PAMI-720265 format. One line per field, with one value per atom (N, C-alpha, C, O): atom name; residue in three letters; x, z, y; residue number from 1. Coordinates in nm, 3 decimals. Layout:
<rodrens>
at CA, ... .
aa ALA, ... .
east X, ... .
up Z, ... .
north Y, ... .
i NUM, ... .
</rodrens>
This chain:
<rodrens>
at N, CA, C, O, N, CA, C, O, N, CA, C, O, N, CA, C, O, N, CA, C, O, N, CA, C, O, N, CA, C, O, N, CA, C, O, N, CA, C, O, N, CA, C, O, N, CA, C, O, N, CA, C, O, N, CA, C, O, N, CA, C, O, N, CA, C, O, N, CA, C, O, N, CA, C, O, N, CA, C, O, N, CA, C, O, N, CA, C, O, N, CA, C, O, N, CA, C, O, N, CA, C, O, N, CA, C, O, N, CA, C, O, N, CA, C, O, N, CA, C, O, N, CA, C, O, N, CA, C, O, N, CA, C, O, N, CA, C, O, N, CA, C, O, N, CA, C, O, N, CA, C, O, N, CA, C, O, N, CA, C, O, N, CA, C, O, N, CA, C, O, N, CA, C, O, N, CA, C, O, N, CA, C, O, N, CA, C, O, N, CA, C, O, N, CA, C, O, N, CA, C, O, N, CA, C, O, N, CA, C, O, N, CA, C, O, N, CA, C, O, N, CA, C, O, N, CA, C, O, N, CA, C, O, N, CA, C, O, N, CA, C, O, N, CA, C, O, N, CA, C, O, N, CA, C, O, N, CA, C, O, N, CA, C, O, N, CA, C, O, N, CA, C, O, N, CA, C, O, N, CA, C, O, N, CA, C, O, N, CA, C, O, N, CA, C, O, N, CA, C, O, N, CA, C, O, N, CA, C, O, N, CA, C, O, N, CA, C, O, N, CA, C, O, N, CA, C, O, N, CA, C, O, N, CA, C, O, N, CA, C, O, N, CA, C, O, N, CA, C, O, N, CA, C, O, N, CA, C, O, N, CA, C, O, N, CA, C, O, N, CA, C, O, N, CA, C, O, N, CA, C, O, N, CA, C, O, N, CA, C, O, N, CA, C, O, N, CA, C, O, N, CA, C, O, N, CA, C, O, N, CA, C, O, N, CA, C, O, N, CA, C, O, N, CA, C, O, N, CA, C, O, N, CA, C, O, N, CA, C, O, N, CA, C, O, N, CA, C, O, N, CA, C, O, N, CA, C, O, N, CA, C, O, N, CA, C, O, N, CA, C, O, N, CA, C, O, N, CA, C, O, N, CA, C, O, N, CA, C, O, N, CA, C, O, N, CA, C, O, N, CA, C, O, N, CA, C, O, N, CA, C, O, N, CA, C, O, N, CA, C, O, N, CA, C, O, N, CA, C, O, N, CA, C, O, N, CA, C, O, N, CA, C, O, N, CA, C, O, N, CA, C, O, N, CA, C, O, N, CA, C, O, N, CA, C, O, N, CA, C, O, N, CA, C, O, N, CA, C, O, N, CA, C, O, N, CA, C, O, N, CA, C, O, N, CA, C, O, N, CA, C, O, N, CA, C, O, N, CA, C, O, N, CA, C, O, N, CA, C, O, N, CA, C, O, N, CA, C, O, N, CA, C, O, N, CA, C, O, N, CA, C, O, N, CA, C, O, N, CA, C, O, N, CA, C, O, N, CA, C, O .
aa MET, MET, MET, MET, ASP, ASP, ASP, ASP, PHE, PHE, PHE, PHE, SER, SER, SER, SER, TYR, TYR, TYR, TYR, THR, THR, THR, THR, TYR, TYR, TYR, TYR, LEU, LEU, LEU, LEU, PHE, PHE, PHE, PHE, TRP, TRP, TRP, TRP, ALA, ALA, ALA, ALA, PHE, PHE, PHE, PHE, LEU, LEU, LEU, LEU, LEU, LEU, LEU, LEU, GLY, GLY, GLY, GLY, ILE, ILE, ILE, ILE, ILE, ILE, ILE, ILE, SER, SER, SER, SER, ALA, ALA, ALA, ALA, ALA, ALA, ALA, ALA, SER, SER, SER, SER, LEU, LEU, LEU, LEU, PRO, PRO, PRO, PRO, LEU, LEU, LEU, LEU, GLY, GLY, GLY, GLY, SER, SER, SER, SER, TRP, TRP, TRP, TRP, VAL, VAL, VAL, VAL, GLY, GLY, GLY, GLY, LEU, LEU, LEU, LEU, ILE, ILE, ILE, ILE, THR, THR, THR, THR, GLN, GLN, GLN, GLN, PRO, PRO, PRO, PRO, LYS, LYS, LYS, LYS, ARG, ARG, ARG, ARG, THR, THR, THR, THR, VAL, VAL, VAL, VAL, ILE, ILE, ILE, ILE, GLY, GLY, GLY, GLY, PHE, PHE, PHE, PHE, LEU, LEU, LEU, LEU, ALA, ALA, ALA, ALA, ALA, ALA, ALA, ALA, PHE, PHE, PHE, PHE, GLY, GLY, GLY, GLY, ALA, ALA, ALA, ALA, GLY, GLY, GLY, GLY, ALA, ALA, ALA, ALA, LEU, LEU, LEU, LEU, PHE, PHE, PHE, PHE, ALA, ALA, ALA, ALA, ALA, ALA, ALA, ALA, LEU, LEU, LEU, LEU, ALA, ALA, ALA, ALA, VAL, VAL, VAL, VAL, GLU, GLU, GLU, GLU, LEU, LEU, LEU, LEU, VAL, VAL, VAL, VAL, ALA, ALA, ALA, ALA, PRO, PRO, PRO, PRO, THR, THR, THR, THR, LEU, LEU, LEU, LEU, ASN, ASN, ASN, ASN, ALA, ALA, ALA, ALA, ILE, ILE, ILE, ILE, THR, THR, THR, THR, SER, SER, SER, SER, ALA, ALA, ALA, ALA, GLY, GLY, GLY, GLY, ASP, ASP, ASP, ASP, LEU, LEU, LEU, LEU, ASP, ASP, ASP, ASP, GLY, GLY, GLY, GLY, GLN, GLN, GLN, GLN, ALA, ALA, ALA, ALA, ARG, ARG, ARG, ARG, SER, SER, SER, SER, ALA, ALA, ALA, ALA, ALA, ALA, ALA, ALA, ILE, ILE, ILE, ILE, ALA, ALA, ALA, ALA, SER, SER, SER, SER, PHE, PHE, PHE, PHE, GLY, GLY, GLY, GLY, SER, SER, SER, SER, LEU, LEU, LEU, LEU, VAL, VAL, VAL, VAL, VAL, VAL, VAL, VAL, GLY, GLY, GLY, GLY, MET, MET, MET, MET, PHE, PHE, PHE, PHE, VAL, VAL, VAL, VAL, GLY, GLY, GLY, GLY, CYS, CYS, CYS, CYS, ILE, ILE, ILE, ILE, SER, SER, SER, SER, PHE, PHE, PHE, PHE, VAL, VAL, VAL, VAL, VAL, VAL, VAL, VAL, LEU, LEU, LEU, LEU, ASP, ASP, ASP, ASP, GLN, GLN, GLN, GLN, LEU, LEU, LEU, LEU, VAL, VAL, VAL, VAL, ASN, ASN, ASN, ASN, ALA, ALA, ALA, ALA, HIS, HIS, HIS, HIS, GLY, GLY, GLY, GLY, GLY, GLY, GLY, GLY, PHE, PHE, PHE, PHE, LEU, LEU, LEU, LEU, ARG, ARG, ARG, ARG, LYS, LYS, LYS, LYS, SER, SER, SER, SER, ALA, ALA, ALA, ALA, THR, THR, THR, THR, THR, THR, THR, THR, MET, MET, MET, MET, ALA, ALA, ALA, ALA, TRP, TRP, TRP, TRP, PHE, PHE, PHE, PHE, THR, THR, THR, THR, GLN, GLN, GLN, GLN, LYS, LYS, LYS, LYS, LYS, LYS, LYS, LYS, LYS, LYS, LYS, LYS, THR, THR, THR, THR, THR, THR, THR, THR, ALA, ALA, ALA, ALA, ASN, ASN, ASN, ASN, TRP, TRP, TRP, TRP, CYS, CYS, CYS, CYS, PHE, PHE, PHE, PHE, THR, THR, THR, THR, ARG, ARG, ARG, ARG, SER, SER, SER, SER, PHE, PHE, PHE, PHE, ILE, ILE, ILE, ILE, HIS, HIS, HIS, HIS, ASN, ASN, ASN, ASN, ASN, ASN, ASN, ASN, ALA, ALA, ALA, ALA, SER, SER, SER, SER, ILE, ILE, ILE, ILE, CYS, CYS, CYS, CYS, SER, SER, SER, SER .
east 2.496, 2.398, 2.378, 2.400, 2.347, 2.309, 2.160, 2.078, 2.132, 2.002, 1.917, 1.958, 1.796, 1.713, 1.572, 1.528, 1.495, 1.364, 1.277, 1.168, 1.322, 1.232, 1.228, 1.118, 1.350, 1.330, 1.252, 1.169, 1.280, 1.180, 1.048, 0.978, 0.994, 0.868, 0.811, 0.699, 0.885, 0.831, 0.813, 0.716, 0.907, 0.914, 0.813, 0.762, 0.763, 0.663, 0.529, 0.436, 0.514, 0.374, 0.350, 0.240, 0.468, 0.446, 0.419, 0.340, 0.466, 0.455, 0.303, 0.236, 0.247, 0.111, 0.014, -0.095, 0.055, -0.030, -0.040, -0.148, 0.071, 0.080, 0.014, -0.074, 0.044, -0.043, -0.180, -0.252, -0.224, -0.376, -0.445, -0.566, -0.377, -0.432, -0.531, -0.634, -0.463, -0.534, -0.671, -0.780, -0.648, -0.789, -0.891, -1.011, -0.839, -0.922, -1.001, -1.123, -0.907, -0.970, -1.064, -1.159, -1.046, -1.134, -1.257, -1.362, -1.249, -1.362, -1.444, -1.563, -1.391, -1.451, -1.517, -1.629, -1.456, -1.500, -1.631, -1.726, -1.627, -1.739, -1.868, -1.976, -1.844, -1.933, -2.017, -2.140, -1.927, -1.987, -2.012, -2.074, -1.981, -2.006, -1.977, -2.064, -1.857, -1.836, -1.859, -1.849, -1.889, -1.896, -1.785, -1.680, -1.795, -1.677, -1.586, -1.464, -1.640, -1.541, -1.451, -1.333, -1.491, -1.438, -1.331, -1.217, -1.382, -1.290, -1.169, -1.052, -1.196, -1.105, -0.997, -0.880, -1.050, -0.967, -0.874, -0.754, -0.922, -0.832, -0.741, -0.625, -0.757, -0.680, -0.561, -0.448, -0.601, -0.499, -0.426, -0.306, -0.470, -0.376, -0.292, -0.187, -0.330, -0.237, -0.123, -0.007, -0.158, -0.067, 0.029, 0.146, -0.026, 0.064, 0.174, 0.288, 0.110, 0.196, 0.313, 0.427, 0.283, 0.382, 0.486, 0.605, 0.442, 0.517, 0.626, 0.747, 0.561, 0.635, 0.750, 0.863, 0.714, 0.815, 0.924, 1.040, 0.892, 0.996, 1.069, 1.191, 1.020, 1.109, 1.174, 1.273, 1.146, 1.235, 1.343, 1.462, 1.300, 1.427, 1.519, 1.639, 1.478, 1.571, 1.650, 1.769, 1.579, 1.635, 1.716, 1.816, 1.663, 1.721, 1.876, 1.952, 1.927, 2.052, 2.143, 2.258, 2.093, 2.166, 2.187, 2.298, 2.062, 2.079, 2.157, 2.207, 2.177, 2.249, 2.405, 2.489, 2.448, 2.557, 2.620, 2.741, 2.519, 2.552, 2.584, 2.679, 2.488, 2.516, 2.627, 2.691, 2.667, 2.791, 2.924, 3.037, 2.875, 3.004, 3.094, 3.200, 3.064, 3.140, 3.251, 3.362, 3.227, 3.333, 3.437, 3.545, 3.404, 3.471, 3.561, 3.550, 3.657, 3.756, 3.672, 3.565, 3.728, 3.666, 3.613, 3.519, 3.678, 3.633, 3.500, 3.411, 3.492, 3.373, 3.252, 3.139, 3.287, 3.191, 3.150, 3.030, 3.226, 3.182, 3.106, 3.018, 3.135, 3.051, 2.907, 2.801, 2.928, 2.771, 2.684, 2.573, 2.753, 2.676, 2.637, 2.536, 2.712, 2.693, 2.576, 2.496, 2.568, 2.479, 2.336, 2.234, 2.342, 2.210, 2.166, 2.046, 2.263, 2.229, 2.169, 2.089, 2.217, 2.177, 2.038, 1.956, 2.014, 1.882, 1.782, 1.672, 1.796, 1.719, 1.696, 1.581, 1.803, 1.785, 1.688, 1.601, 1.714, 1.651, 1.504, 1.418, 1.471, 1.336, 1.264, 1.150, 1.341, 1.271, 1.247, 1.154, 1.356, 1.341, 1.240, 1.171, 1.217, 1.121, 0.966, 0.874, 0.943, 0.834, 0.805, 0.701, 0.891, 0.855, 0.825, 0.737, 0.905, 0.884, 0.733, 0.658, 0.701, 0.574, 0.461, 0.376, 0.482, 0.357, 0.359, 0.250, 0.464, 0.486, 0.425, 0.333, 0.473, 0.430, 0.272, 0.206, 0.226, 0.088, 0.003, -0.093, 0.043, -0.028, -0.007, -0.102, 0.088, 0.093, 0.017, -0.030, 0.003, -0.084, -0.213, -0.286, -0.261, -0.393, -0.443, -0.560, -0.344, -0.365, -0.405, -0.479, -0.353, -0.374, -0.480, -0.495, -0.559, -0.682, -0.657, -0.744, -0.555, -0.535, -0.634, -0.637, -0.696, -0.786, -0.912, -0.998, -0.920, -1.036, -1.010, -1.086, -0.875, -0.863, -0.948, -0.950, -1.023, -1.096, -1.255, -1.293, -1.333, -1.486, -1.560, -1.656, -1.491, -1.558, -1.534, -1.624, -1.412, -1.366, -1.420, -1.446, -1.429, -1.495, -1.633, -1.677, -1.697, -1.838, -1.865, -1.948, -1.777, -1.776, -1.754, -1.832, -1.640, -1.616, -1.709, -1.726, -1.781, -1.901, -2.005, -2.063, -2.050, -2.161, -2.113, -2.181, -2.016, -1.976, -1.980, -2.013, -1.947, -1.935, -2.081, -2.112, -2.166, -2.320, -2.380, -2.463, -2.330, -2.393, -2.339, -2.424, -2.212, -2.162, -2.238, -2.283, -2.253, -2.308, -2.456, -2.500, -2.525, -2.643, -2.681, -2.779, -2.579, -2.580, -2.566, -2.630, -2.456, -2.414, -2.542, -2.570, -2.618, -2.727, -2.850, -2.940, -2.859, -2.978, -2.945, -3.026, -2.815, -2.775, -2.775, -2.818, -2.727, -2.757, -2.889, -2.917, -2.982, -3.107, -3.180, -3.253, -3.155, -3.213, -3.179, -3.263, -3.059, -3.003, -3.057, -3.090, -3.070, -3.121, -3.268, -3.319, -3.342, -3.474, -3.511, -3.607, -3.437, -3.432, -3.411, -3.297, -3.500, -3.477, -3.422, -3.381, -3.423, -3.367, -3.216, -3.161, -3.146, -2.992, -2.936, -2.858, -2.966, -2.889, -2.969, -2.930, -3.069, -3.153, -3.099, -3.143 .
up 2.212, 2.304, 2.335, 2.241, 2.431, 2.466, 2.422, 2.427, 2.383, 2.374, 2.510, 2.617, 2.491, 2.611, 2.576, 2.471, 2.654, 2.625, 2.639, 2.583, 2.712, 2.744, 2.599, 2.555, 2.520, 2.409, 2.312, 2.240, 2.309, 2.223, 2.236, 2.136, 2.372, 2.412, 2.364, 2.314, 2.375, 2.344, 2.190, 2.145, 2.115, 1.974, 1.924, 1.823, 1.970, 1.940, 1.972, 1.893, 2.081, 2.126, 2.033, 1.988, 2.013, 1.929, 1.795, 1.730, 1.740, 1.608, 1.605, 1.521, 1.688, 1.682, 1.700, 1.643, 1.781, 1.790, 1.654, 1.615, 1.582, 1.478, 1.370, 1.304, 1.344, 1.251, 1.256, 1.156, 1.387, 1.407, 1.398, 1.421, 1.362, 1.335, 1.192, 1.177, 1.101, 0.971, 0.981, 0.965, 1.013, 1.012, 1.117, 1.094, 1.212, 1.328, 1.285, 1.299, 1.213, 1.135, 1.040, 1.026, 0.958, 0.859, 0.920, 0.877, 1.019, 1.088, 1.152, 1.120, 1.233, 1.277, 1.170, 1.191, 1.061, 0.932, 0.873, 0.832, 0.874, 0.820, 0.908, 0.860, 1.050, 1.137, 1.151, 1.149, 1.166, 1.218, 1.076, 1.091, 0.957, 0.831, 0.838, 0.809, 0.875, 0.894, 0.775, 0.663, 0.794, 0.690, 0.612, 0.650, 0.481, 0.391, 0.461, 0.448, 0.529, 0.585, 0.682, 0.683, 0.769, 0.868, 0.804, 0.848, 0.695, 0.610, 0.562, 0.580, 0.503, 0.455, 0.541, 0.507, 0.648, 0.785, 0.811, 0.819, 0.824, 0.874, 0.769, 0.810, 0.650, 0.524, 0.519, 0.485, 0.557, 0.544, 0.680, 0.674, 0.793, 0.917, 0.908, 0.973, 0.816, 0.806, 0.698, 0.709, 0.601, 0.495, 0.562, 0.526, 0.662, 0.732, 0.816, 0.837, 0.863, 0.971, 0.893, 0.939, 0.770, 0.690, 0.652, 0.669, 0.600, 0.560, 0.676, 0.657, 0.798, 0.914, 0.945, 0.983, 0.928, 0.958, 0.866, 0.907, 0.731, 0.633, 0.658, 0.650, 0.686, 0.722, 0.847, 0.860, 0.940, 1.055, 1.000, 1.003, 0.953, 0.890, 0.813, 0.836, 0.723, 0.637, 0.702, 0.676, 0.791, 0.831, 0.961, 0.987, 1.044, 1.178, 1.165, 1.239, 1.091, 1.087, 1.017, 1.056, 0.931, 0.879, 0.995, 1.031, 1.055, 1.183, 1.293, 1.368, 1.316, 1.414, 1.366, 1.455, 1.237, 1.204, 1.198, 1.204, 1.186, 1.198, 1.342, 1.367, 1.437, 1.583, 1.633, 1.719, 1.584, 1.642, 1.562, 1.585, 1.447, 1.374, 1.445, 1.389, 1.552, 1.644, 1.694, 1.711, 1.720, 1.782, 1.671, 1.703, 1.552, 1.430, 1.372, 1.401, 1.282, 1.223, 1.104, 1.065, 1.050, 0.941, 0.821, 0.753, 0.803, 0.673, 0.693, 0.609, 0.804, 0.851, 0.873, 0.834, 0.945, 0.947, 0.824, 0.812, 0.734, 0.585, 0.515, 0.438, 0.534, 0.473, 0.532, 0.470, 0.667, 0.740, 0.668, 0.617, 0.675, 0.629, 0.469, 0.428, 0.400, 0.248, 0.244, 0.150, 0.333, 0.328, 0.360, 0.302, 0.455, 0.485, 0.387, 0.360, 0.324, 0.207, 0.083, 0.009, 0.064, -0.048, -0.027, -0.118, 0.107, 0.145, 0.140, 0.106, 0.171, 0.141, 0.012, -0.022, -0.079, -0.223, -0.280, -0.365, -0.222, -0.304, -0.270, -0.357, -0.142, -0.092, -0.183, -0.224, -0.218, -0.290, -0.436, -0.504, -0.478, -0.621, -0.638, -0.739, -0.556, -0.541, -0.523, -0.584, -0.435, -0.434, -0.567, -0.626, -0.617, -0.750, -0.853, -0.933, -0.863, -0.971, -0.961, -1.058, -0.827, -0.815, -0.877, -0.963, -0.819, -0.849, -1.001, -1.059, -1.068, -1.206, -1.278, -1.359, -1.248, -1.322, -1.297, -1.376, -1.167, -1.141, -1.230, -1.289, -1.240, -1.326, -1.458, -1.530, -1.516, -1.657, -1.693, -1.806, -1.596, -1.611, -1.614, -1.702, -1.516, -1.503, -1.636, -1.673, -1.706, -1.813, -1.929, -2.014, -1.936, -2.032, -2.018, -2.094, -1.918, -1.901, -1.779, -1.762, -1.695, -1.597, -1.477, -1.390, -1.472, -1.362, -1.391, -1.305, -1.504, -1.550, -1.500, -1.524, -1.421, -1.385, -1.276, -1.242, -1.209, -1.092, -1.123, -1.195, -1.081, -1.126, -1.072, -1.124, -0.957, -0.889, -0.969, -0.991, -1.011, -1.085, -1.244, -1.313, -1.285, -1.413, -1.424, -1.503, -1.315, -1.304, -1.295, -1.361, -1.196, -1.174, -1.305, -1.344, -1.386, -1.510, -1.616, -1.688, -1.636, -1.730, -1.673, -1.749, -1.530, -1.495, -1.526, -1.606, -1.479, -1.521, -1.662, -1.690, -1.765, -1.891, -1.952, -2.036, -1.892, -1.924, -1.891, -1.964, -1.764, -1.716, -1.810, -1.855, -1.848, -1.939, -2.074, -2.118, -2.136, -2.252, -2.250, -2.342, -2.138, -2.126, -2.112, -2.162, -2.032, -2.031, -2.147, -2.171, -2.224, -2.358, -2.451, -2.516, -2.458, -2.556, -2.508, -2.588, -2.376, -2.326, -2.380, -2.433, -2.355, -2.389, -2.553, -2.597, -2.630, -2.774, -2.818, -2.902, -2.752, -2.812, -2.763, -2.841, -2.643, -2.589, -2.684, -2.730, -2.705, -2.813, -2.940, -3.000, -2.992, -3.148, -3.151, -3.261, -3.040, -3.025, -3.113, -3.190, -3.098, -3.177, -3.084, -3.044, -3.053, -2.959, -3.015, -2.946, -3.139, -3.210, -3.226, -3.275, -3.186, -3.195, -3.145, -3.218, -3.021, -2.951, -2.965, -2.900, -3.040, -3.042, -3.152, -3.182 .
north -1.941, -1.971, -2.122, -2.198, -2.166, -2.307, -2.330, -2.239, -2.448, -2.488, -2.484, -2.531, -2.421, -2.407, -2.441, -2.395, -2.520, -2.544, -2.429, -2.426, -2.335, -2.209, -2.143, -2.109, -2.123, -2.058, -2.133, -2.078, -2.281, -2.364, -2.341, -2.322, -2.338, -2.322, -2.201, -2.202, -2.085, -1.951, -1.932, -1.872, -1.983, -1.999, -2.072, -2.024, -2.186, -2.259, -2.204, -2.219, -2.142, -2.075, -1.938, -1.906, -1.865, -1.740, -1.790, -1.722, -1.894, -1.948, -1.975, -1.915, -2.059, -2.110, -1.990, -1.991, -1.885, -1.747, -1.680, -1.637, -1.672, -1.595, -1.683, -1.629, -1.808, -1.895, -1.902, -1.915, -1.893, -1.907, -1.793, -1.795, -1.670, -1.541, -1.524, -1.458, -1.607, -1.586, -1.659, -1.603, -1.806, -1.856, -1.790, -1.775, -1.760, -1.688, -1.586, -1.580, -1.478, -1.365, -1.390, -1.314, -1.510, -1.553, -1.579, -1.531, -1.655, -1.712, -1.593, -1.583, -1.509, -1.379, -1.295, -1.248, -1.276, -1.193, -1.264, -1.198, -1.392, -1.476, -1.454, -1.419, -1.479, -1.475, -1.349, -1.345, -1.241, -1.094, -1.017, -0.912, -1.044, -0.984, -0.832, -0.751, -0.796, -0.637, -0.559, -0.610, -0.444, -0.345, -0.340, -0.392, -0.270, -0.242, -0.149, -0.157, -0.067, 0.056, -0.022, 0.012, -0.129, -0.181, -0.269, -0.283, -0.328, -0.435, -0.336, -0.372, -0.217, -0.138, -0.072, -0.052, -0.045, 0.005, -0.112, -0.090, -0.236, -0.339, -0.369, -0.382, -0.384, -0.390, -0.294, -0.326, -0.171, -0.056, -0.075, -0.049, -0.113, -0.122, -0.233, -0.234, -0.354, -0.470, -0.425, -0.466, -0.345, -0.308, -0.199, -0.190, -0.115, -0.028, -0.092, -0.049, -0.212, -0.286, -0.341, -0.337, -0.396, -0.471, -0.358, -0.380, -0.236, -0.143, -0.106, -0.096, -0.088, -0.049, -0.161, -0.130, -0.270, -0.407, -0.386, -0.384, -0.370, -0.353, -0.233, -0.244, -0.115, -0.007, -0.018, 0.055, -0.087, -0.119, -0.205, -0.173, -0.308, -0.412, -0.328, -0.339, -0.244, -0.173, -0.061, -0.043, 0.014, 0.136, 0.118, 0.185, 0.015, 0.011, -0.032, 0.030, -0.120, -0.149, -0.025, -0.005, 0.041, 0.168, 0.265, 0.303, 0.305, 0.390, 0.339, 0.422, 0.204, 0.150, 0.161, 0.174, 0.158, 0.171, 0.312, 0.333, 0.407, 0.538, 0.592, 0.666, 0.542, 0.577, 0.524, 0.585, 0.393, 0.337, 0.366, 0.324, 0.460, 0.494, 0.595, 0.625, 0.646, 0.742, 0.657, 0.707, 0.532, 0.452, 0.410, 0.359, 0.430, 0.364, 0.481, 0.601, 0.420, 0.524, 0.598, 0.552, 0.714, 0.783, 0.716, 0.756, 0.614, 0.535, 0.459, 0.461, 0.395, 0.322, 0.413, 0.384, 0.536, 0.639, 0.696, 0.725, 0.716, 0.752, 0.660, 0.698, 0.529, 0.413, 0.430, 0.436, 0.438, 0.429, 0.545, 0.529, 0.656, 0.772, 0.772, 0.829, 0.716, 0.689, 0.573, 0.572, 0.489, 0.381, 0.441, 0.405, 0.536, 0.597, 0.690, 0.699, 0.770, 0.848, 0.783, 0.841, 0.645, 0.572, 0.525, 0.512, 0.498, 0.467, 0.559, 0.517, 0.695, 0.793, 0.830, 0.860, 0.833, 0.859, 0.745, 0.768, 0.613, 0.511, 0.528, 0.509, 0.564, 0.584, 0.684, 0.660, 0.814, 0.914, 0.886, 0.929, 0.798, 0.746, 0.658, 0.671, 0.567, 0.471, 0.527, 0.473, 0.641, 0.708, 0.770, 0.741, 0.853, 0.920, 0.840, 0.870, 0.713, 0.620, 0.566, 0.556, 0.531, 0.460, 0.572, 0.547, 0.684, 0.789, 0.809, 0.807, 0.826, 0.858, 0.725, 0.739, 0.606, 0.505, 0.455, 0.388, 0.503, 0.488, 0.562, 0.512, 0.700, 0.793, 0.753, 0.781, 0.695, 0.654, 0.532, 0.518, 0.439, 0.335, 0.370, 0.324, 0.458, 0.500, 0.586, 0.577, 0.672, 0.737, 0.662, 0.710, 0.532, 0.436, 0.345, 0.249, 0.374, 0.280, 0.186, 0.101, 0.188, 0.116, 0.133, 0.046, 0.215, 0.241, 0.151, 0.133, 0.103, 0.008, -0.148, -0.242, -0.158, -0.299, -0.333, -0.451, -0.244, -0.271, -0.262, -0.170, -0.337, -0.329, -0.195, -0.140, -0.158, -0.044, 0.085, 0.165, 0.100, 0.225, 0.218, 0.316, 0.072, 0.070, 0.126, 0.209, 0.055, 0.124, 0.268, 0.331, 0.317, 0.477, 0.542, 0.629, 0.500, 0.566, 0.561, 0.660, 0.437, 0.448, 0.525, 0.602, 0.520, 0.618, 0.755, 0.819, 0.804, 0.925, 0.963, 1.079, 0.870, 0.883, 0.902, 0.987, 0.807, 0.816, 0.947, 1.001, 1.006, 1.123, 1.227, 1.305, 1.244, 1.346, 1.346, 1.452, 1.234, 1.192, 1.254, 1.323, 1.221, 1.258, 1.413, 1.467, 1.475, 1.605, 1.696, 1.798, 1.633, 1.684, 1.681, 1.781, 1.569, 1.551, 1.629, 1.650, 1.676, 1.750, 1.907, 1.984, 1.929, 2.064, 2.095, 2.201, 2.002, 1.996, 2.021, 2.106, 1.936, 1.915, 2.061, 2.122, 2.104, 2.237, 2.353, 2.431, 2.357, 2.461, 2.450, 2.552, 2.330, 2.323, 2.287, 2.266, 2.278, 2.259, 2.126, 2.128, 2.023, 1.912, 1.797, 1.771, 1.736, 1.603, 1.482, 1.389, 1.484, 1.359, 1.358, 1.260, 1.467, 1.463, 1.341, 1.280, 1.293, 1.195, 1.062, 0.965, 1.052, 0.915, 0.845, 0.734 .
i 1, 1, 1, 1, 2, 2, 2, 2, 3, 3, 3, 3, 4, 4, 4, 4, 5, 5, 5, 5, 6, 6, 6, 6, 7, 7, 7, 7, 8, 8, 8, 8, 9, 9, 9, 9, 10, 10, 10, 10, 11, 11, 11, 11, 12, 12, 12, 12, 13, 13, 13, 13, 14, 14, 14, 14, 15, 15, 15, 15, 16, 16, 16, 16, 17, 17, 17, 17, 18, 18, 18, 18, 19, 19, 19, 19, 20, 20, 20, 20, 21, 21, 21, 21, 22, 22, 22, 22, 23, 23, 23, 23, 24, 24, 24, 24, 25, 25, 25, 25, 26, 26, 26, 26, 27, 27, 27, 27, 28, 28, 28, 28, 29, 29, 29, 29, 30, 30, 30, 30, 31, 31, 31, 31, 32, 32, 32, 32, 33, 33, 33, 33, 34, 34, 34, 34, 35, 35, 35, 35, 36, 36, 36, 36, 37, 37, 37, 37, 38, 38, 38, 38, 39, 39, 39, 39, 40, 40, 40, 40, 41, 41, 41, 41, 42, 42, 42, 42, 43, 43, 43, 43, 44, 44, 44, 44, 45, 45, 45, 45, 46, 46, 46, 46, 47, 47, 47, 47, 48, 48, 48, 48, 49, 49, 49, 49, 50, 50, 50, 50, 51, 51, 51, 51, 52, 52, 52, 52, 53, 53, 53, 53, 54, 54, 54, 54, 55, 55, 55, 55, 56, 56, 56, 56, 57, 57, 57, 57, 58, 58, 58, 58, 59, 59, 59, 59, 60, 60, 60, 60, 61, 61, 61, 61, 62, 62, 62, 62, 63, 63, 63, 63, 64, 64, 64, 64, 65, 65, 65, 65, 66, 66, 66, 66, 67, 67, 67, 67, 68, 68, 68, 68, 69, 69, 69, 69, 70, 70, 70, 70, 71, 71, 71, 71, 72, 72, 72, 72, 73, 73, 73, 73, 74, 74, 74, 74, 75, 75, 75, 75, 76, 76, 76, 76, 77, 77, 77, 77, 78, 78, 78, 78, 79, 79, 79, 79, 80, 80, 80, 80, 81, 81, 81, 81, 82, 82, 82, 82, 83, 83, 83, 83, 84, 84, 84, 84, 85, 85, 85, 85, 86, 86, 86, 86, 87, 87, 87, 87, 88, 88, 88, 88, 89, 89, 89, 89, 90, 90, 90, 90, 91, 91, 91, 91, 92, 92, 92, 92, 93, 93, 93, 93, 94, 94, 94, 94, 95, 95, 95, 95, 96, 96, 96, 96, 97, 97, 97, 97, 98, 98, 98, 98, 99, 99, 99, 99, 100, 100, 100, 100, 101, 101, 101, 101, 102, 102, 102, 102, 103, 103, 103, 103, 104, 104, 104, 104, 105, 105, 105, 105, 106, 106, 106, 106, 107, 107, 107, 107, 108, 108, 108, 108, 109, 109, 109, 109, 110, 110, 110, 110, 111, 111, 111, 111, 112, 112, 112, 112, 113, 113, 113, 113, 114, 114, 114, 114, 115, 115, 115, 115, 116, 116, 116, 116, 117, 117, 117, 117, 118, 118, 118, 118, 119, 119, 119, 119, 120, 120, 120, 120, 121, 121, 121, 121, 122, 122, 122, 122, 123, 123, 123, 123, 124, 124, 124, 124, 125, 125, 125, 125, 126, 126, 126, 126, 127, 127, 127, 127, 128, 128, 128, 128, 129, 129, 129, 129, 130, 130, 130, 130, 131, 131, 131, 131, 132, 132, 132, 132, 133, 133, 133, 133, 134, 134, 134, 134, 135, 135, 135, 135, 136, 136, 136, 136, 137, 137, 137, 137, 138, 138, 138, 138, 139, 139, 139, 139, 140, 140, 140, 140, 141, 141, 141, 141, 142, 142, 142, 142, 143, 143, 143, 143, 144, 144, 144, 144, 145, 145, 145, 145, 146, 146, 146, 146, 147, 147, 147, 147 .
</rodrens>
């Protein structure tokens, strides 16, 4: 492909637009002070967009190899199908590994790494302890059990 100022202009323009989105979004967030639900929604949308881009980059070449494998010989077709199979197996192994390791980390106190979950855990523990003390003192008619 020959050099073209049209491609250079479009690459520069799209680069400026994509680079300006971060400071522009920060500025809008500081000015408007959106609610936490809106911030959460936008963060989830951004994460989903990143996952979708990653999935397209990983899956599209494999699916393209499979669809064009009809024009190829048997060995190339088998390689394309094996490539897609390894992609699917890797996806499931990754999903299962993530869930198992996340549960393992949370079972050993990993959920306390965030202030919100730490506060919720201590609040629940305080309620449970208060309920236990109330029940014990009511059963034994002794208010000094938990003091």
